[in-house]
KEKE-3310 file (N, C-alpha, C; in steps of 0.2 Angstrom, whole numbers, plus 5000, padded with zeros to 4 digits):
npx = (6287:6287:6283:6269:6262:6245:6231:6220:6214:6216:6209:6196:6193:6195:6185:6174:6175:6174:6161:6152:6143:6134:6127:6114:6104:6094:6081:6080:6079:6067:6057:6055:6045:6033:6025:6012:6014:6007:5994:5996:6000:5988:5980:5982:5974:5966:5967:5955:5942:5937:5938:5928:5926:5939:5939:5929:5935:5946:5941:5929:5911:5909:5913:5924:5932:5940:5942:5949:5961:5957:5949:5955:5966:5960:5955:5966:5972:5969:5977:5990:5990:5991:6004:6012:6010:6016:6029:6032:6034:6046:6054:6063:6072:6078:6082:6092:6102:6115:6122:6123:6131:6144:6145:6147:6158:6168:6166:6169:6183:6189:6186:6194:6207:6209:6213:6228:6236:6233:6235:6249:6253:6252:6240:6223:6223:6236:6238:6230:6237:6247:6254:6248:6258:6266:6257:6255:6268:6270:6260:6265:6276:6270:6263:6273:6280:6269:6267:6280:6279:6271:6278:6285:6298:6309:6306:6316:6324:6334:6328:6325:6328:6317:6307:6309:6305:6291:6287:6290:6282:6269:6270:6270:6259:6244:6232:6236:6241:6229:6222:6230:6229:6216:6216:6216:6225:6232:6232:6240:6252:6255:6257:6268:6278:6280:6286:6298:6305:6302:6299:6291:6280:6262:6253:6248:6232:6220:6209:6193:6194:6187:6189:6190:6178:6170:6175:6172:6158:6156:6161:6152:6140:6143:6145:6131:6125:6130:6125:6111:6111:6114:6103:6094:6099:6096:6082:6080:6086:6077:6066:6070:6071:6059:6052:6059:6056:6042:6040:6045:6036:6025:6028:6028:6014:6009:6015:6009:6002:5990:5989:5987:5994:5994:5981:5978:5985:5979:5966:5969:5974:5963:5955:5962:5960:5947:5935:5936:5925:5923:5931:5939:5944:5951:5956:5955:5940:5932:5919:5911:5903:5907:5920:5918:5912:5923:5932:5924:5924:5938:5939:5931:5938:5950:5945:5941:5953:5960:5952:5955:5969:5969:5963:5973:5984:5978:5978:5992:5995:5989:5997:6010:6007:6006:6018:6025:6019:6023:6037:6036:6030:6040:6050:6044:6043:6057:6060:6054:6061:6074:6086:6089:6095:6113:6129:6142:6153:6158:6148:6137:6140:6139:6125:6119:6121:6114:6101:6100:6100:6088:6079:6081:6075:6062:6059:6061:6050:6039:6041:6039:6025:6021:6025:6017:6005:6007:6009:5996:5988:5994:5990:5977:5974:5980:5971:5959:5960:5957:5944:5938:5941:5933:5920:5919:5920:5909:5898:5898:5889:5880:5888:5884:5880:5890:5885:5883)
npy = (5273:5275:5261:5261:5258:5252:5257:5249:5246:5258:5266:5262:5266:5280:5283:5281:5291:5302:5301:5299:5309:5312:5303:5292:5288:5274:5279:5289:5282:5275:5285:5287:5288:5289:5300:5306:5313:5315:5317:5328:5338:5339:5344:5358:5373:5379:5390:5403:5406:5418:5436:5440:5429:5427:5438:5435:5424:5430:5442:5438:5439:5453:5467:5480:5496:5494:5480:5465:5451:5440:5430:5423:5418:5409:5400:5394:5388:5374:5367:5371:5366:5352:5353:5356:5344:5335:5339:5337:5323:5321:5328:5323:5316:5326:5335:5327:5328:5336:5329:5317:5319:5322:5309:5301:5306:5302:5288:5285:5289:5280:5268:5269:5272:5259:5251:5242:5248:5262:5264:5262:5273:5283:5287:5294:5308:5312:5308:5318:5329:5328:5330:5325:5318:5314:5307:5296:5290:5287:5277:5267:5264:5260:5249:5240:5239:5233:5221:5215:5213:5203:5192:5189:5194:5206:5223:5231:5223:5218:5218:5203:5192:5185:5194:5205:5200:5197:5210:5217:5210:5214:5228:5228:5221:5225:5217:5206:5211:5216:5205:5199:5207:5205:5193:5182:5184:5172:5167:5176:5175:5162:5164:5173:5164:5156:5164:5166:5155:5143:5127:5118:5125:5127:5127:5142:5149:5144:5150:5159:5165:5164:5177:5185:5184:5190:5203:5206:5206:5216:5227:5227:5230:5243:5250:5249:5256:5269:5271:5272:5283:5293:5292:5297:5310:5315:5316:5325:5336:5337:5342:5354:5361:5364:5376:5388:5387:5389:5401:5410:5408:5413:5427:5431:5430:5441:5451:5452:5462:5475:5476:5482:5495:5500:5501:5511:5522:5524:5528:5539:5548:5550:5556:5568:5574:5578:5591:5607:5613:5623:5635:5638:5642:5630:5627:5622:5614:5598:5589:5580:5569:5563:5560:5551:5541:5537:5533:5522:5514:5511:5503:5493:5487:5484:5474:5464:5461:5456:5444:5438:5435:5427:5416:5412:5410:5400:5389:5388:5384:5372:5365:5366:5359:5347:5343:5343:5333:5322:5322:5318:5306:5299:5299:5291:5279:5276:5275:5263:5253:5253:5255:5243:5228:5227:5220:5224:5235:5247:5250:5251:5262:5272:5269:5274:5287:5289:5287:5299:5308:5305:5309:5323:5325:5322:5333:5343:5340:5343:5357:5361:5359:5369:5380:5379:5382:5395:5402:5401:5408:5421:5424:5424:5434:5445:5447:5450:5462:5471:5467:5472:5486:5488:5485:5495:5507:5506:5507:5520:5535:5542:5553:5571:5582:5596:5613:5630)
npz = (4000:4017:4028:4038:4054:4057:4067:4073:4086:4094:4085:4087:4099:4099:4090:4098:4107:4099:4093:4103:4113:4123:4137:4140:4153:4160:4162:4152:4141:4143:4142:4129:4114:4122:4120:4111:4097:4085:4089:4097:4088:4081:4090:4091:4089:4074:4060:4058:4046:4042:4045:4054:4061:4067:4075:4084:4090:4096:4104:4109:4110:4113:4106:4107:4109:4121:4122:4127:4124:4130:4127:4117:4123:4131:4122:4118:4129:4133:4124:4127:4139:4136:4130:4141:4148:4140:4140:4153:4153:4147:4156:4167:4160:4152:4162:4168:4159:4159:4169:4164:4153:4159:4165:4154:4148:4158:4157:4144:4143:4153:4147:4135:4140:4146:4136:4130:4121:4120:4134:4135:4127:4135:4139:4136:4139:4138:4124:4118:4119:4109:4093:4076:4070:4081:4088:4080:4079:4093:4094:4086:4093:4105:4101:4097:4110:4117:4110:4112:4125:4126:4123:4134:4136:4144:4145:4141:4134:4120:4103:4096:4081:4078:4084:4076:4064:4065:4068:4056:4047:4052:4050:4036:4032:4035:4036:4042:4054:4060:4062:4071:4082:4086:4091:4106:4122:4124:4112:4105:4111:4107:4094:4094:4100:4090:4080:4087:4086:4093:4091:4096:4100:4100:4085:4077:4078:4065:4053:4058:4074:4091:4097:4086:4080:4090:4089:4076:4077:4086:4078:4068:4075:4080:4068:4064:4074:4072:4059:4062:4070:4060:4053:4062:4064:4051:4052:4062:4056:4045:4052:4057:4045:4040:4045:4041:4027:4026:4033:4023:4013:4020:4022:4009:4006:4015:4008:3996:3983:3987:4000:4018:4019:4007:4004:4014:4009:3997:4000:4008:3999:3991:3999:4001:3989:3989:3987:3994:4006:4015:4025:4040:4057:4060:4048:4030:4026:4021:4014:4027:4025:4014:4018:4028:4021:4013:4023:4029:4018:4017:4029:4026:4015:4021:4030:4021:4015:4026:4028:4016:4018:4029:4024:4015:4023:4031:4022:4021:4034:4035:4026:4032:4044:4040:4035:4047:4053:4045:4048:4061:4060:4053:4063:4073:4066:4065:4078:4082:4075:4080:4093:4101:4111:4114:4113:4112:4120:4116:4105:4113:4121:4110:4107:4118:4117:4106:4111:4119:4109:4103:4113:4112:4099:4101:4110:4100:4092:4100:4101:4088:4087:4096:4089:4078:4084:4089:4077:4071:4081:4081:4067:4069:4079:4072:4061:4068:4073:4062:4060:4071:4069:4058:4063:4072:4065:4056:4065:4069:4071:4058:4047:4046:4033:4029:4034:4031)
capx = (6283:6288:6277:6266:6258:6239:6230:6213:6212:6216:6204:6190:6191:6194:6178:6169:6176:6172:6154:6147:6144:6130:6125:6107:6102:6088:6075:6079:6077:6060:6052:6055:6039:6027:6021:6008:6015:6002:5988:5998:5999:5981:5976:5983:5969:5968:5966:5948:5941:5935:5940:5923:5927:5945:5937:5925:5940:5950:5938:5923:5906:5909:5919:5924:5939:5944:5941:5956:5962:5957:5945:5960:5970:5956:5954:5973:5974:5969:5982:5996:5990:5994:6011:6015:6010:6021:6036:6033:6036:6053:6057:6068:6078:6081:6086:6098:6107:6121:6125:6125:6137:6150:6146:6149:6165:6172:6165:6173:6190:6191:6186:6199:6213:6210:6217:6235:6239:6232:6239:6256:6254:6252:6233:6220:6225:6243:6237:6227:6242:6251:6252:6246:6264:6268:6253:6257:6275:6269:6256:6269:6281:6266:6261:6279:6281:6264:6269:6286:6277:6267:6283:6288:6304:6309:6304:6322:6328:6335:6323:6328:6326:6310:6303:6310:6301:6284:6285:6291:6276:6264:6270:6269:6253:6239:6227:6239:6241:6222:6220:6234:6226:6209:6217:6216:6232:6235:6233:6245:6258:6257:6260:6275:6283:6281:6291:6304:6308:6300:6296:6286:6274:6256:6252:6244:6225:6218:6202:6191:6194:6182:6190:6189:6170:6168:6177:6167:6151:6157:6162:6145:6135:6145:6143:6124:6123:6132:6120:6105:6112:6114:6096:6090:6101:6093:6075:6081:6087:6071:6062:6073:6071:6052:6050:6062:6053:6035:6041:6046:6029:6020:6030:6025:6007:6008:6018:6005:5999:5983:5989:5984:5997:5992:5974:5978:5988:5974:5961:5971:5975:5957:5952:5965:5957:5940:5934:5935:5918:5923:5937:5938:5950:5954:5959:5951:5936:5929:5912:5912:5899:5911:5926:5916:5911:5929:5934:5921:5927:5945:5938:5928:5943:5955:5942:5941:5960:5961:5949:5959:5975:5967:5962:5979:5988:5975:5981:5999:5995:5988:6003:6015:6006:6007:6026:6027:6017:6027:6043:6034:6029:6047:6053:6040:6045:6064:6060:6051:6066:6080:6088:6089:6101:6119:6134:6148:6153:6158:6142:6133:6141:6136:6118:6116:6121:6108:6095:6099:6098:6081:6076:6081:6071:6055:6059:6059:6043:6035:6042:6035:6018:6020:6026:6011:5999:6009:6007:5988:5986:5996:5986:5970:5975:5981:5965:5954:5960:5953:5937:5936:5941:5927:5914:5919:5918:5902:5894:5898:5883:5881:5890:5879:5883:5892:5881:5886)
capy = (5275:5271:5257:5263:5253:5254:5257:5248:5246:5265:5270:5260:5270:5287:5283:5282:5298:5308:5301:5299:5316:5312:5296:5291:5283:5270:5283:5293:5277:5273:5290:5288:5285:5290:5306:5305:5319:5317:5320:5335:5343:5340:5348:5365:5377:5381:5397:5404:5407:5425:5441:5440:5423:5429:5443:5431:5420:5434:5446:5436:5443:5460:5470:5487:5498:5491:5473:5462:5445:5434:5424:5419:5414:5403:5395:5390:5385:5367:5365:5372:5361:5346:5354:5355:5337:5332:5341:5333:5316:5321:5332:5319:5314:5333:5337:5323:5328:5338:5324:5311:5321:5320:5302:5298:5308:5297:5281:5284:5289:5274:5263:5270:5271:5252:5248:5242:5252:5268:5265:5263:5279:5288:5288:5299:5315:5313:5308:5324:5334:5326:5331:5319:5314:5312:5301:5290:5287:5284:5271:5262:5262:5257:5243:5236:5237:5228:5214:5212:5211:5196:5187:5188:5197:5212:5229:5234:5218:5220:5214:5198:5192:5184:5200:5209:5197:5198:5217:5218:5208:5218:5234:5228:5217:5227:5212:5201:5215:5217:5198:5198:5211:5202:5187:5182:5184:5166:5166:5180:5172:5156:5167:5175:5159:5153:5168:5166:5149:5137:5122:5114:5129:5125:5131:5148:5147:5145:5152:5164:5164:5167:5184:5188:5184:5195:5209:5207:5208:5223:5232:5227:5233:5250:5253:5249:5262:5275:5272:5274:5290:5297:5292:5301:5317:5317:5317:5331:5341:5338:5346:5361:5364:5366:5383:5393:5387:5391:5408:5414:5408:5418:5434:5432:5432:5447:5456:5452:5469:5476:5476:5488:5501:5502:5503:5517:5527:5526:5532:5546:5552:5552:5562:5575:5577:5581:5598:5611:5616:5628:5637:5640:5642:5624:5626:5620:5608:5595:5586:5575:5563:5560:5558:5545:5536:5534:5529:5516:5510:5508:5498:5487:5484:5480:5468:5459:5459:5452:5438:5434:5433:5421:5410:5410:5407:5393:5384:5387:5381:5365:5362:5366:5354:5340:5342:5342:5326:5318:5321:5315:5299:5296:5298:5285:5273:5275:5272:5256:5249:5254:5255:5236:5227:5227:5216:5228:5241:5253:5251:5253:5270:5276:5269:5278:5294:5289:5288:5306:5312:5304:5314:5330:5325:5323:5340:5347:5339:5347:5364:5363:5360:5376:5385:5379:5386:5402:5405:5402:5413:5427:5426:5426:5441:5451:5449:5452:5470:5474:5466:5477:5493:5488:5486:5502:5512:5505:5508:5527:5539:5544:5560:5575:5587:5603:5618:5636)
capz = (4005:4023:4030:4045:4058:4058:4074:4074:4093:4095:4081:4089:4105:4096:4087:4104:4110:4094:4091:4108:4117:4130:4139:4142:4158:4158:4162:4146:4136:4144:4140:4121:4112:4126:4118:4104:4093:4080:4092:4099:4082:4079:4096:4090:4086:4067:4058:4056:4039:4041:4050:4059:4066:4070:4080:4090:4094:4100:4109:4111:4107:4114:4102:4108:4109:4127:4122:4127:4120:4135:4124:4113:4128:4134:4117:4117:4135:4133:4120:4130:4145:4133:4129:4147:4150:4135:4143:4159:4151:4146:4161:4171:4155:4151:4168:4169:4153:4161:4173:4159:4149:4163:4166:4148:4148:4162:4155:4138:4145:4156:4142:4131:4144:4147:4130:4132:4116:4123:4140:4133:4124:4140:4141:4132:4141:4134:4117:4116:4119:4104:4086:4073:4069:4087:4090:4075:4081:4099:4093:4083:4099:4110:4098:4098:4117:4119:4107:4115:4132:4126:4122:4140:4136:4147:4140:4138:4130:4112:4099:4092:4074:4078:4085:4070:4058:4066:4068:4049:4044:4054:4047:4029:4031:4039:4037:4048:4061:4062:4064:4077:4088:4088:4095:4113:4124:4123:4104:4103:4114:4103:4088:4096:4101:4083:4077:4091:4084:4097:4086:4100:4101:4097:4079:4078:4076:4058:4052:4062:4081:4095:4098:4079:4080:4095:4086:4070:4080:4089:4073:4065:4080:4080:4062:4064:4078:4068:4054:4065:4072:4054:4051:4067:4063:4045:4054:4065:4051:4042:4056:4057:4038:4039:4047:4036:4020:4027:4035:4017:4010:4024:4021:4002:4007:4017:4004:3990:3982:3990:4008:4022:4018:4000:4005:4017:4005:3992:4003:4010:3993:3988:4004:4000:3983:3990:3987:4001:4006:4020:4028:4047:4061:4059:4041:4025:4028:4016:4016:4031:4023:4009:4022:4032:4016:4011:4029:4029:4012:4020:4034:4022:4011:4026:4033:4015:4015:4032:4027:4011:4021:4033:4019:4012:4029:4033:4018:4023:4040:4034:4023:4037:4049:4036:4035:4054:4055:4041:4051:4067:4058:4052:4070:4076:4062:4066:4085:4082:4072:4083:4101:4104:4115:4111:4117:4112:4125:4111:4102:4119:4122:4105:4107:4124:4114:4101:4115:4121:4103:4102:4117:4108:4093:4104:4112:4094:4090:4105:4100:4082:4089:4099:4083:4074:4088:4089:4070:4071:4086:4078:4062:4071:4082:4067:4057:4072:4074:4057:4060:4076:4066:4054:4067:4076:4060:4054:4071:4071:4069:4051:4047:4043:4028:4032:4033:4032)
cpx = (6285:6282:6275:6262:6251:6237:6222:6210:6211:6210:6197:6188:6191:6187:6173:6169:6173:6164:6150:6148:6140:6128:6118:6106:6096:6082:6074:6077:6069:6055:6051:6048:6032:6023:6018:6009:6010:5996:5990:5997:5992:5977:5977:5978:5971:5967:5959:5948:5940:5938:5935:5924:5934:5943:5933:5930:5944:5947:5932:5917:5905:5915:5918:5931:5943:5944:5948:5956:5961:5953:5950:5964:5966:5955:5961:5975:5974:5975:5989:5996:5993:6002:6015:6016:6016:6028:6037:6036:6043:6057:6063:6074:6081:6085:6092:6104:6114:6125:6127:6131:6144:6151:6149:6157:6170:6172:6169:6180:6192:6191:6192:6206:6214:6213:6224:6239:6239:6236:6246:6258:6254:6244:6230:6222:6232:6242:6234:6231:6247:6249:6250:6252:6266:6264:6254:6263:6274:6265:6260:6274:6276:6264:6267:6280:6276:6266:6275:6284:6274:6272:6286:6295:6304:6309:6310:6327:6329:6330:6327:6326:6319:6305:6303:6305:6294:6282:6285:6284:6270:6264:6269:6262:6247:6234:6229:6239:6234:6220:6224:6231:6219:6210:6217:6223:6235:6237:6239:6252:6260:6260:6267:6280:6285:6287:6298:6308:6307:6296:6291:6280:6268:6255:6247:6237:6224:6211:6200:6191:6188:6183:6189:6181:6167:6169:6173:6160:6151:6157:6155:6140:6137:6143:6135:6122:6124:6127:6113:6106:6112:6106:6092:6092:6097:6085:6075:6082:6081:6066:6064:6072:6064:6050:6052:6058:6046:6035:6041:6039:6024:6022:6028:6018:6006:6011:6014:6002:5992:5983:5987:5988:5995:5985:5974:5980:5983:5969:5963:5972:5968:5954:5955:5963:5950:5940:5933:5928:5917:5930:5936:5945:5954:5957:5953:5947:5933:5923:5913:5908:5904:5917:5924:5915:5918:5932:5931:5923:5934:5944:5935:5934:5948:5952:5942:5948:5962:5958:5953:5966:5974:5966:5969:5984:5985:5978:5988:6000:5994:5994:6009:6014:6007:6014:6028:6025:6021:6034:6042:6033:6036:6051:6050:6043:6052:6064:6058:6057:6073:6080:6086:6095:6107:6124:6141:6148:6154:6152:6137:6133:6138:6128:6115:6116:6115:6101:6094:6098:6091:6077:6075:6076:6063:6054:6057:6052:6038:6035:6039:6028:6016:6021:6020:6005:6001:6007:6000:5986:5988:5992:5979:5970:5975:5975:5960:5954:5956:5946:5934:5936:5934:5921:5913:5917:5911:5897:5894:5891:5885:5883:5885:5883:5884:5887:5884:5882)
cpy = (5271:5268:5260:5258:5255:5253:5255:5248:5253:5268:5268:5265:5278:5288:5284:5289:5303:5307:5301:5305:5315:5305:5297:5286:5280:5274:5287:5288:5275:5278:5290:5284:5286:5295:5305:5312:5321:5320:5327:5340:5344:5344:5356:5368:5379:5388:5398:5406:5414:5430:5441:5434:5424:5433:5439:5427:5424:5438:5443:5439:5450:5463:5478:5489:5495:5484:5470:5455:5439:5428:5420:5415:5408:5398:5391:5387:5378:5364:5366:5368:5354:5347:5353:5348:5333:5333:5338:5326:5316:5325:5329:5318:5321:5335:5334:5324:5330:5332:5318:5313:5320:5313:5299:5300:5303:5290:5280:5284:5283:5268:5263:5269:5263:5248:5248:5246:5259:5269:5266:5270:5285:5290:5294:5306:5317:5313:5315:5330:5333:5329:5325:5315:5311:5306:5295:5286:5284:5278:5266:5259:5258:5250:5238:5234:5232:5221:5211:5210:5204:5191:5185:5191:5204:5218:5232:5229:5220:5215:5209:5197:5190:5189:5204:5207:5198:5206:5219:5216:5212:5225:5234:5224:5219:5222:5207:5205:5215:5210:5197:5201:5209:5196:5188:5183:5178:5164:5170:5177:5166:5159:5169:5170:5156:5157:5168:5160:5143:5133:5118:5119:5127:5130:5137:5146:5149:5147:5157:5162:5167:5175:5188:5189:5189:5202:5211:5209:5215:5228:5232:5231:5241:5253:5254:5255:5268:5276:5275:5281:5295:5298:5297:5309:5319:5319:5324:5337:5343:5343:5353:5365:5366:5373:5388:5393:5390:5399:5412:5414:5413:5425:5435:5434:5439:5453:5456:5459:5469:5476:5482:5494:5504:5505:5510:5523:5529:5530:5539:5550:5554:5557:5568:5578:5579:5588:5602:5614:5622:5629:5640:5641:5636:5622:5624:5614:5605:5592:5580:5569:5559:5557:5551:5540:5532:5530:5522:5511:5507:5502:5492:5483:5481:5474:5462:5457:5454:5445:5434:5432:5427:5415:5407:5407:5401:5388:5382:5383:5373:5361:5361:5360:5347:5338:5340:5334:5321:5316:5317:5307:5295:5295:5291:5279:5271:5272:5265:5251:5249:5254:5248:5234:5226:5223:5220:5234:5248:5255:5253:5260:5274:5275:5273:5285:5295:5291:5296:5310:5311:5309:5321:5330:5326:5330:5344:5346:5343:5354:5366:5363:5367:5381:5385:5383:5393:5405:5406:5407:5420:5429:5428:5433:5446:5452:5451:5459:5473:5473:5471:5484:5493:5489:5493:5508:5512:5507:5516:5530:5542:5552:5565:5580:5593:5608:5625:5640)
cpz = (4012:4026:4037:4048:4059:4065:4075:4081:4095:4092:4084:4095:4103:4093:4093:4107:4106:4093:4097:4113:4123:4131:4142:4147:4156:4158:4155:4141:4137:4142:4133:4119:4116:4124:4111:4101:4088:4083:4095:4094:4080:4084:4095:4086:4079:4066:4056:4049:4037:4046:4055:4064:4070:4076:4086:4094:4099:4105:4111:4107:4108:4111:4104:4109:4115:4127:4123:4124:4125:4132:4120:4117:4130:4129:4116:4124:4136:4129:4124:4137:4142:4132:4135:4149:4146:4138:4149:4158:4150:4151:4164:4166:4153:4156:4170:4164:4155:4165:4169:4155:4153:4164:4160:4147:4152:4160:4149:4139:4148:4151:4137:4134:4146:4142:4131:4127:4119:4129:4139:4130:4129:4142:4136:4133:4137:4127:4114:4116:4113:4097:4083:4072:4075:4089:4086:4078:4088:4099:4090:4089:4104:4108:4099:4105:4119:4116:4110:4122:4132:4125:4128:4141:4140:4142:4137:4134:4123:4109:4095:4085:4073:4079:4079:4064:4059:4066:4060:4046:4046:4051:4039:4027:4036:4041:4043:4054:4064:4065:4071:4083:4090:4091:4103:4115:4123:4116:4102:4105:4110:4097:4089:4096:4094:4080:4081:4090:4089:4093:4089:4102:4097:4091:4080:4075:4068:4058:4057:4070:4085:4096:4091:4078:4084:4092:4080:4072:4083:4083:4069:4069:4080:4074:4061:4068:4075:4062:4056:4068:4066:4052:4055:4066:4056:4047:4057:4061:4046:4046:4056:4050:4036:4040:4042:4029:4021:4029:4028:4014:4014:4023:4014:4002:4009:4013:3997:3989:3985:3997:4011:4020:4011:4000:4008:4013:4000:3994:4005:4004:3990:3993:4003:3994:3983:3990:3993:4001:4011:4023:4035:4050:4061:4052:4036:4027:4021:4018:4020:4029:4018:4013:4025:4027:4014:4017:4030:4023:4014:4024:4031:4018:4015:4029:4027:4015:4020:4031:4021:4014:4025:4029:4017:4017:4031:4029:4019:4029:4039:4031:4028:4042:4046:4036:4042:4055:4051:4045:4058:4066:4056:4058:4073:4073:4064:4073:4085:4079:4075:4091:4104:4108:4111:4116:4117:4116:4121:4108:4107:4120:4117:4105:4113:4121:4109:4105:4117:4114:4101:4107:4115:4103:4096:4107:4106:4092:4094:4103:4093:4083:4092:4093:4079:4077:4088:4082:4069:4075:4083:4072:4064:4074:4077:4063:4061:4073:4068:4057:4066:4074:4062:4058:4070:4071:4057:4059:4073:4068:4062:4051:4044:4038:4032:4030:4035:4038)
residu = (UNK:UNK:UNK:UNK:UNK:UNK:UNK:UNK:UNK:UNK:UNK:UNK:UNK:UNK:UNK:UNK:UNK:UNK:UNK:UNK:UNK:UNK:UNK:UNK:UNK:UNK:UNK:UNK:UNK:UNK:UNK:UNK:UNK:UNK:UNK:UNK:UNK:UNK:UNK:UNK:UNK:UNK:UNK:UNK:UNK:UNK:UNK:UNK:UNK:UNK:UNK:UNK:UNK:UNK:UNK:UNK:UNK:UNK:UNK:UNK:UNK:UNK:UNK:UNK:UNK:UNK:UNK:UNK:UNK:UNK:UNK:UNK:UNK:UNK:UNK:UNK:UNK:UNK:UNK:UNK:UNK:UNK:UNK:UNK:UNK:UNK:UNK:UNK:UNK:UNK:UNK:UNK:UNK:UNK:UNK:UNK:UNK:UNK:UNK:UNK:UNK:UNK:UNK:UNK:UNK:UNK:UNK:UNK:UNK:UNK:UNK:UNK:UNK:UNK:UNK:UNK:UNK:UNK:UNK:UNK:UNK:UNK:UNK:UNK:UNK:UNK:UNK:UNK:UNK:UNK:UNK:UNK:UNK:UNK:UNK:UNK:UNK:UNK:UNK:UNK:UNK:UNK:UNK:UNK:UNK:UNK:UNK:UNK:UNK:UNK:UNK:UNK:UNK:UNK:UNK:UNK:UNK:UNK:UNK:UNK:UNK:UNK:UNK:UNK:UNK:UNK:UNK:UNK:UNK:UNK:UNK:UNK:UNK:UNK:UNK:UNK:UNK:UNK:UNK:UNK:UNK:UNK:UNK:UNK:UNK:UNK:UNK:UNK:UNK:UNK:UNK:UNK:UNK:UNK:UNK:UNK:UNK:UNK:UNK:UNK:UNK:UNK:UNK:UNK:UNK:UNK:UNK:UNK:UNK:UNK:UNK:UNK:UNK:UNK:UNK:UNK:UNK:UNK:UNK:UNK:UNK:UNK:UNK:UNK:UNK:UNK:UNK:UNK:UNK:UNK:UNK:UNK:UNK:UNK:UNK:UNK:UNK:UNK:UNK:UNK:UNK:UNK:UNK:UNK:UNK:UNK:UNK:UNK:UNK:UNK:UNK:UNK:UNK:UNK:UNK:UNK:UNK:UNK:UNK:UNK:UNK:UNK:UNK:UNK:UNK:UNK:UNK:UNK:UNK:UNK:UNK:UNK:UNK:UNK:UNK:UNK:UNK:UNK:UNK:UNK:UNK:UNK:UNK:UNK:UNK:UNK:UNK:UNK:UNK:UNK:UNK:UNK:UNK:UNK:UNK:UNK:UNK:UNK:UNK:UNK:UNK:UNK:UNK:UNK:UNK:UNK:UNK:UNK:UNK:UNK:UNK:UNK:UNK:UNK:UNK:UNK:UNK:UNK:UNK:UNK:UNK:UNK:UNK:UNK:UNK:UNK:UNK:UNK:UNK:UNK:UNK:UNK:UNK:UNK:UNK:UNK:UNK:UNK:UNK:UNK:UNK:UNK:UNK:UNK:UNK:UNK:UNK:UNK:UNK:UNK:UNK:UNK:UNK:UNK:UNK:UNK:UNK:UNK:UNK:UNK:UNK:UNK:UNK:UNK:UNK:UNK:UNK:UNK:UNK:UNK:UNK:UNK:UNK:UNK:UNK:UNK:UNK:UNK:UNK:UNK:UNK:UNK:UNK:UNK:UNK:UNK:UNK:UNK:UNK:UNK:UNK:UNK:UNK:UNK:UNK:UNK:UNK:UNK:UNK:UNK:UNK:UNK:UNK:UNK)
# end
């Protein structure tokens, strides 16, 4: 296998380019944790226990054919006022997102181009146009040019035996190459002079150098930030996974046998079977008293079904809210343990991206509070219409028997 030169310096900057997408200004960092998501979830009105209560919440005390849903809108108004206040907390951070993206792109590019290896490869723009093989070859050439420049020799000078020796070692000993690239410029020059045969050159550093300690700290910080990003991404995915599960459960409730369509078909079939008591210009007529009795039975059964569905959906509402609150608690715990000060520029870039991810999670938590409220309002409004139909049918004057 042909030996290849590893590229730890280049890899570090490529990591920053790939992992960091957005930059968070200090204002973004400062808004985190300011919203009480647990309280916001609790503020969402729940689902009533009966169709009668659903009707009172939706239409108020006056139930008639022309009643509107202003009462329900008023019931939810305080909650949506709290939602608006929560969004205001994040507004500046959210509005700055596009500008932050451009700032990070420039910041990351400048940081990468400052690397002597990346610079000798033509910069990040040029690297982006290369194939993988071309990038690997360019990295080997750039590393050789950089190492030769440290020896003080002209860039076009032939490589002597000392240079060949050190290049050979770096190509075959990745650990040595990594140690070399972590040295300071002075330490690298001393190492080069040793290989060039200068017996009076100071001995190369032994043990861990200050540069190596800084590099190790940067590596550790970067790895820690990436781990934190993964934890946050898991929380975000956890939030996204809640609604699909409960939407299926809700559809199962509505599809349970005994629903409104089934009730309507059964009553319609029974009305069609009533005996004809008279025939006139309008066609065959059946006993209006029996028809009214069946229609009232339908309204009563629909009202009962509506109450049953409310009770099932209320239980689902409680489970759904509990899952949302668990996700919110996980985020709060994550926030308390993360986003501390960093010394590495690369880690700081990634941490700034993590801040922006956290702003997104807070937006998600506000959104699920709204989802919970919409679910309850829809269930309330849906049941209320059957209570209104029931009240209207029961308040009709009693039908009188047909007389010839």
